[in-house]
C-alpha positions as CSV (number, residue, x, y, z in Angstrom):
1,M,-44.3,55.3,-5.5
2,N,-41.7,57.1,-3.4
3,I,-41.5,57.2,0.4
4,E,-40.3,60.4,2.0
5,T,-38.8,60.1,5.4
6,K,-37.5,62.6,7.9
7,N,-36.5,62.5,11.6
8,I,-37.8,64.9,14.3
9,D,-36.8,64.3,17.9
10,S,-35.8,60.7,17.2
11,V,-39.2,60.0,15.5
12,T,-39.2,58.8,11.9
13,I,-42.0,60.4,9.9
14,M,-42.8,58.4,6.7
15,K,-45.0,59.9,4.0
16,L,-46.1,58.0,0.9
17,C,-45.5,60.2,-2.2
18,E,-46.3,60.1,-5.9
19,T,-49.5,58.2,-5.3
20,N,-52.9,58.6,-3.6
21,R,-53.3,54.9,-2.9
22,L,-51.9,52.2,-0.6
23,Y,-52.9,49.1,-2.5
24,A,-51.7,45.8,-4.1
25,L,-49.1,47.5,-6.4
26,N,-47.2,49.4,-3.6
27,A,-48.2,47.8,-0.3
28,S,-45.2,45.4,-0.2
29,F,-42.8,48.3,-0.8
30,A,-44.5,50.3,2.0
31,K,-44.5,47.4,4.4
32,D,-40.8,46.8,3.8
33,K,-40.0,50.4,4.4
34,M,-42.1,50.6,7.6
35,N,-40.6,47.3,8.9
36,E,-37.1,48.6,8.1
37,V,-37.6,51.3,10.7
38,L,-39.6,49.2,13.2
39,T,-37.1,46.4,13.5
40,Q,-34.8,48.8,15.2
41,P,-35.5,48.3,19.0
42,Q,-37.4,51.2,20.6
43,S,-37.9,53.0,17.3
44,R,-40.8,55.4,16.8
45,L,-42.6,55.7,13.5
46,V,-45.3,58.1,12.2
47,V,-47.0,57.2,9.0
48,D,-48.4,60.3,7.3
49,F,-51.4,59.5,5.1
50,E,-51.9,63.1,3.9
51,D,-52.1,62.3,0.2
52,I,-53.7,58.8,0.5
53,N,-57.4,58.6,-0.3
54,F,-57.7,54.8,-0.9
55,I,-56.4,51.7,0.9
56,D,-57.2,48.1,-0.1
57,S,-56.8,44.9,1.7
58,S,-53.1,44.7,0.8
59,G,-52.5,48.2,2.2
60,F,-54.3,47.2,5.4
61,G,-52.2,44.0,5.5
62,A,-49.0,46.1,5.3
63,L,-50.2,48.3,8.2
64,I,-51.0,45.2,10.3
65,S,-47.6,43.7,9.5
66,A,-45.9,46.9,10.6
67,L,-47.9,46.9,13.9
68,K,-46.9,43.3,14.5
69,T,-43.2,44.1,13.8
70,S,-43.4,47.1,16.2
71,K,-44.7,44.9,19.0
72,E,-42.0,42.3,18.4
73,H,-39.2,44.9,18.6
74,Q,-40.7,47.2,21.3
75,S,-41.1,49.9,18.8
76,K,-44.1,52.2,18.3
77,I,-46.2,53.2,15.2
78,K,-48.7,56.0,14.9
79,L,-50.8,57.1,12.0
80,C,-51.9,60.6,11.0
81,N,-53.5,62.8,8.4
82,I,-56.1,60.2,7.5
83,N,-58.9,61.5,5.3
84,K,-62.6,60.9,5.9
85,D,-63.1,58.0,3.4
86,V,-60.0,56.1,4.6
87,M,-60.9,56.7,8.2
88,E,-64.4,55.2,7.6
89,L,-62.7,52.0,6.4
90,I,-60.4,51.9,9.4
91,E,-63.3,52.3,11.7
92,L,-65.4,49.7,9.9
93,M,-62.5,47.2,10.3
94,Q,-62.1,48.4,13.9
95,L,-58.4,49.2,13.3
96,D,-58.9,52.5,15.1
97,S,-58.8,50.5,18.3
98,I,-55.4,49.0,17.7
99,F,-53.6,52.0,16.0
100,E,-53.0,55.3,17.6
101,I,-54.3,57.8,15.1
102,L,-53.7,61.5,15.5
103,Q,-54.3,64.7,13.5
104,D,-50.9,65.4,12.1
105,P,-47.2,64.6,12.4
106,T,-46.6,67.3,15.0
107,A,-49.3,65.8,17.2
108,C,-47.7,62.4,16.9
109,V,-44.2,63.6,17.7
110,N,-45.6,65.5,20.7
111,S,-47.5,62.4,21.9
112,F,-44.2,60.4,21.8
113,S,-42.6,63.1,23.9
114,A,-45.4,62.8,26.4
115,E,-44.9,59.1,26.9
């Protein structure tokens, strides 16, 4: 797995590449990369799930860890481009109430600007 990052208006956009899964084999790597950004005070991270169509408990654990890190460092994390099947799992686990989820990276960047 590879993680592509780019910065737009002081927002880091992170996209998981070369895989369509966030699961036990790559969740630790993804968590480390998210936390690397989020440990910087006041950082803003968008995680783009465009190519992801499966997340297991390890993947959800990585997201929750990133959320915890963001709160500890006064940073923010938003998710986008989540497909229907993954969104159903997120809703089932009620994670849609703790993560801000938007349509695409542009909407996320714009929402940070509006804050």
